[in-house]
C-alpha positions as CSV (number, residue, x, y, z in Angstrom):
1,X,16.4,-22.3,-11.3
2,X,13.5,-22.4,-13.7
3,X,11.4,-24.1,-11.1
4,X,12.4,-21.5,-8.4
5,X,11.4,-18.6,-10.8
6,X,8.0,-20.3,-11.6
7,X,7.5,-20.9,-7.8
8,X,8.1,-17.0,-7.2
9,X,5.0,-16.4,-9.4
10,X,6.5,-13.4,-11.3
11,X,2.6,-12.6,-12.4
12,X,2.0,-11.5,-8.8
13,X,5.0,-9.2,-8.6
14,X,2.9,-6.0,-9.6
15,X,1.6,-6.2,-6.2
16,X,5.0,-5.4,-4.8
17,X,6.0,-3.0,-7.4
18,X,3.0,-0.7,-7.5
19,X,2.6,0.4,-3.9
20,X,6.3,1.4,-3.8
21,X,6.0,3.4,-7.1
22,X,2.7,5.0,-6.0
23,X,4.0,5.7,-2.4
24,X,7.1,7.3,-3.6
25,X,5.1,9.5,-6.2
26,X,2.9,10.6,-3.2
27,X,5.9,11.8,-1.5
28,X,7.2,13.8,-4.4
29,X,9.1,16.0,-4.5
30,X,10.7,14.9,-1.1
31,X,12.1,11.8,-2.4
32,X,15.1,10.0,-1.2
33,X,16.1,7.5,-3.8
34,X,18.0,4.9,-1.8
35,X,14.9,4.5,0.5
36,X,12.5,4.1,-2.5
37,X,14.9,1.3,-3.7
38,X,15.2,-0.4,-0.3
39,X,11.4,-0.1,0.0
40,X,11.1,-2.1,-3.2
41,X,13.5,-4.8,-2.0
42,X,11.2,-5.1,0.9
43,X,8.2,-5.3,-1.0
44,X,9.4,-7.7,-3.7
45,X,11.0,-10.0,-1.0
46,X,7.7,-10.2,1.1
47,X,5.7,-10.9,-2.1
48,X,8.2,-13.8,-3.1
49,X,8.2,-15.0,0.4
50,X,4.5,-15.3,0.6
51,X,4.3,-17.1,-2.6
52,X,6.9,-19.6,-1.5
53,X,5.1,-19.8,1.9
54,X,1.8,-20.4,0.1
55,X,3.3,-23.1,-2.0
56,X,4.6,-24.9,1.0
57,X,1.6,-24.7,3.1
58,X,-0.8,-25.5,0.3
59,X,1.4,-28.4,-0.7
60,X,1.8,-30.0,2.7
61,X,-2.0,-29.7,3.4
62,X,-2.9,-31.3,0.0
63,X,-4.7,-28.2,-1.3
64,X,-2.8,-28.4,-4.5
65,X,-3.4,-32.1,-5.2
66,X,-6.2,-31.1,-7.6
67,X,-4.7,-28.1,-9.1
68,X,-5.5,-27.7,-12.8
69,X,-3.6,-24.3,-13.3
70,X,0.2,-23.7,-12.9
71,X,2.2,-26.7,-11.3
72,X,3.4,-25.9,-7.7
73,X,6.8,-26.8,-6.3
74,X,5.5,-28.8,-3.4
75,X,2.2,-29.9,-4.6
76,X,3.7,-30.9,-8.0
77,X,6.4,-32.8,-6.2
78,X,9.2,-30.6,-8.0
79,X,11.0,-29.6,-4.8
80,X,11.1,-30.9,-1.2
81,X,8.8,-29.1,1.2
82,X,11.6,-28.2,3.6
83,X,13.6,-26.5,0.7
84,X,10.5,-24.4,-0.2
85,X,10.1,-23.4,3.5
86,X,13.6,-22.4,3.8
87,X,13.2,-20.2,0.5
88,X,10.2,-18.7,2.0
89,X,12.0,-17.6,5.2
90,X,15.1,-16.6,3.2
91,X,12.9,-14.2,1.5
92,X,11.4,-13.1,4.7
93,X,14.9,-12.4,6.1
94,X,15.8,-10.4,3.1
95,X,12.9,-8.2,3.6
96,X,13.3,-7.9,7.4
97,X,17.0,-6.9,6.9
98,X,16.0,-4.2,4.3
99,X,13.2,-3.1,6.4
100,X,15.4,-2.6,9.4
101,X,17.5,-0.3,7.5
102,X,14.4,1.7,6.6
103,X,13.3,1.6,10.2
104,X,16.7,2.9,11.7
105,X,16.7,5.8,9.0
106,X,13.0,6.7,9.5
107,X,11.3,5.5,12.7
108,X,11.9,2.3,14.8
109,X,8.1,1.6,15.3
110,X,8.3,0.6,11.9
111,X,9.9,-2.7,12.9
112,X,6.6,-3.6,14.4
113,X,4.9,-3.0,11.2
114,X,7.3,-5.1,9.4
115,X,6.9,-7.9,11.9
116,X,3.2,-7.9,11.2
117,X,3.7,-7.9,7.5
118,X,5.9,-11.1,7.8
119,X,3.2,-12.8,10.1
120,X,0.5,-11.9,7.6
121,X,2.5,-13.4,4.8
122,X,3.0,-16.7,6.7
123,X,-0.4,-17.1,8.2
124,X,-2.2,-16.6,5.0
125,X,-1.9,-20.3,4.2
126,X,0.3,-21.2,7.2
127,X,-0.5,-22.3,10.9
128,X,-3.3,-24.1,12.3
129,X,-5.8,-21.6,11.1
130,X,-4.8,-20.0,8.0
131,X,-7.0,-16.9,7.4
132,X,-6.8,-17.4,3.6
133,X,-8.7,-20.6,4.1
134,X,-11.4,-18.7,5.9
135,X,-12.1,-16.1,3.2
136,X,-10.2,-13.2,4.5
137,X,-7.4,-13.1,1.9
138,X,-8.8,-10.1,0.0
139,X,-9.1,-8.1,3.1
140,X,-5.5,-8.7,4.4
141,X,-4.1,-8.0,0.7
142,X,-5.8,-4.6,0.7
143,X,-4.5,-3.8,4.1
144,X,-0.9,-4.9,3.6
145,X,-0.3,-4.7,-0.1
146,X,-2.3,-1.6,-0.3
147,X,-2.6,0.6,2.6
148,X,0.6,-0.5,4.5
149,X,2.9,-0.8,1.5
150,X,2.0,2.4,-0.1
151,X,1.6,4.7,3.1
152,X,4.8,3.0,4.4
153,X,6.7,4.0,1.5
154,X,5.5,7.5,1.5
155,X,6.4,7.7,5.4
156,X,9.9,6.6,5.0
157,X,10.3,9.3,2.4
158,X,8.7,12.3,4.4
159,X,8.4,11.2,8.1
160,X,4.6,12.0,7.9
161,X,1.3,10.1,7.5
162,X,-0.5,12.1,5.0
163,X,-4.0,12.1,3.6
164,X,-2.8,11.8,0.1
165,X,-0.7,8.7,0.7
166,X,-3.7,7.1,2.4
167,X,-6.0,8.0,-0.5
168,X,-3.5,6.9,-3.2
169,X,-3.2,3.6,-1.3
170,X,-6.7,2.8,-1.6
171,X,-7.1,2.0,-5.4
172,X,-3.6,0.2,-5.1
173,X,-5.1,-2.0,-2.5
174,X,-8.3,-2.5,-4.4
175,X,-6.5,-3.8,-7.4
176,X,-4.0,-5.9,-5.3
177,X,-7.3,-7.6,-3.8
178,X,-8.7,-7.9,-7.5
179,X,-5.4,-9.7,-8.3
180,X,-6.1,-12.4,-5.6
181,X,-9.8,-12.4,-6.4
182,X,-8.9,-13.3,-9.9
183,X,-6.6,-16.1,-8.7
184,X,-9.4,-17.5,-6.3
185,X,-12.1,-17.1,-9.0
186,X,-10.0,-19.3,-11.3
187,X,-9.4,-21.8,-8.5
188,X,-12.9,-22.3,-7.2
189,X,-13.4,-25.9,-8.6
190,X,-10.2,-27.3,-7.1
191,X,-10.5,-25.2,-3.9
192,X,-14.0,-26.6,-3.2
193,X,-12.4,-30.1,-3.6
194,X,-9.7,-29.5,-1.2
195,X,-11.7,-27.7,1.4
196,X,-10.0,-24.3,0.9
197,X,-12.9,-21.8,1.8
198,X,-11.7,-18.7,-0.2
199,X,-14.0,-15.8,-0.4
200,X,-14.6,-16.9,-4.0
201,X,-15.8,-20.3,-2.7
202,X,-18.0,-18.9,-0.1
203,X,-19.6,-16.5,-2.5
204,X,-19.8,-18.8,-5.6
205,X,-18.8,-18.2,-9.1
206,X,-21.4,-15.4,-9.9
207,X,-20.9,-13.3,-6.9
208,X,-17.2,-13.8,-6.9
209,X,-17.1,-12.4,-10.5
210,X,-19.1,-9.3,-9.3
211,X,-16.9,-8.9,-6.5
212,X,-14.0,-8.7,-8.8
213,X,-15.8,-6.2,-11.0
214,X,-16.6,-4.1,-8.0
215,X,-12.9,-4.0,-6.9
216,X,-11.7,-3.0,-10.4
217,X,-14.4,-0.4,-10.7
218,X,-13.9,1.1,-7.4
219,X,-10.1,1.5,-8.0
220,X,-10.9,3.6,-11.1
221,X,-13.5,5.8,-9.3
222,X,-11.0,6.6,-6.3
223,X,-8.3,7.4,-9.0
224,X,-10.5,9.8,-10.6
225,X,-11.6,11.4,-7.4
226,X,-8.1,12.1,-6.5
227,X,-8.3,14.8,-9.2
228,X,-9.8,17.1,-6.6
229,X,-6.2,17.7,-5.1
230,X,-4.0,16.1,-7.8
231,X,-5.2,17.1,-11.2
232,X,-3.1,14.7,-13.3
233,X,-4.4,11.5,-11.5
234,X,-7.4,11.0,-14.1
235,X,-4.5,9.7,-16.5
236,X,-5.3,6.4,-14.9
237,X,-8.5,6.2,-16.9
238,X,-6.1,5.4,-19.9
239,X,-6.2,1.9,-18.4
240,X,-10.0,1.4,-18.9
241,X,-9.6,-0.7,-22.0
242,X,-7.6,-3.2,-19.9
243,X,-10.1,-3.1,-17.1
244,X,-13.1,-3.6,-19.3
245,X,-11.4,-6.6,-21.1
246,X,-10.7,-8.1,-17.6
247,X,-14.2,-7.4,-16.1
248,X,-15.8,-8.8,-19.1
249,X,-13.7,-12.2,-18.9
250,X,-14.6,-12.3,-15.2
251,X,-18.4,-12.0,-15.8
252,X,-18.5,-14.3,-18.7
253,X,-18.8,-18.2,-18.7
254,X,-15.4,-18.4,-20.4
255,X,-12.5,-20.1,-18.6
256,X,-10.9,-17.8,-16.2
257,X,-7.2,-19.0,-16.7
258,X,-6.1,-15.7,-18.6
259,X,-7.8,-13.5,-15.9
260,X,-4.8,-13.4,-13.5
261,X,-2.4,-12.2,-16.2
262,X,-4.9,-9.7,-17.4
263,X,-5.4,-8.4,-13.9
264,X,-1.5,-8.3,-13.2
265,X,-1.1,-6.3,-16.4
266,X,-3.9,-3.9,-15.4
267,X,-2.6,-3.5,-12.0
268,X,0.9,-2.6,-13.4
269,X,-0.3,-0.2,-15.9
270,X,-2.8,1.5,-13.6
271,X,-0.1,1.9,-10.8
272,X,2.4,3.3,-13.3
273,X,-0.3,5.9,-14.6
274,X,-1.3,6.8,-11.0
275,X,2.5,7.3,-10.0
276,X,2.9,9.6,-13.0
277,X,-0.3,11.5,-12.3
278,X,0.9,12.0,-8.7
279,X,4.3,13.0,-9.8
280,X,3.1,15.5,-12.4
281,X,0.8,17.1,-9.8
282,X,3.4,17.4,-7.1
């Protein structure tokens, strides 16, 4: 069980929790709590599914053979590839079942959105031409773990696509992208060896670090700008100390191993503060 928990990569779970919290807060006071809970099941199951799928696909491609970070299930020889693949599709099945319940309750066209989410999760490192190997990972994370997850959560509450939900989704997506950018910045040396051309590999260490800094800075700028319509949203500035520490590490010459943990903590705290600010302003 310990191997499966590590393989689920708990550090990345804020990418699932935050958009649901922010999307629910953006819908306040019109919140149907069972829908929020089911949306959370969808998001967490998708996140765990993509983590197992990434482990499986990277493992069978040999991309984890030179890993110096956390040991992976397939690449580290801890689990058979078929078992990890089944775990990935099992998580996707849970997400699909929960998503179907929301689609029936809110709008059937959400089924197509859910299918796109599962496809994006699998083809990040799976298939013949994985987009994560071509440097598009951060873009897809911004779209699916930012815009789609946050706006979708708000939509199943209100039945409307609102400007507020879209605006609130932007910083969520930026910090989710920063989470992946931190991971890829740390993994540049082994990704170069394995031929995995992430955006960080394409940019190189220096510019990948500056990309990370830009994503974090932009998230705080958008959060502050939301004060124009939601006066409590600048409460997100309370997370600035975490952001400054993370950006300093990214731009320094120190080992980047702690950066993923710092970014996950920043994402979670920022998301909680943004959700609080939106709820208080409703």
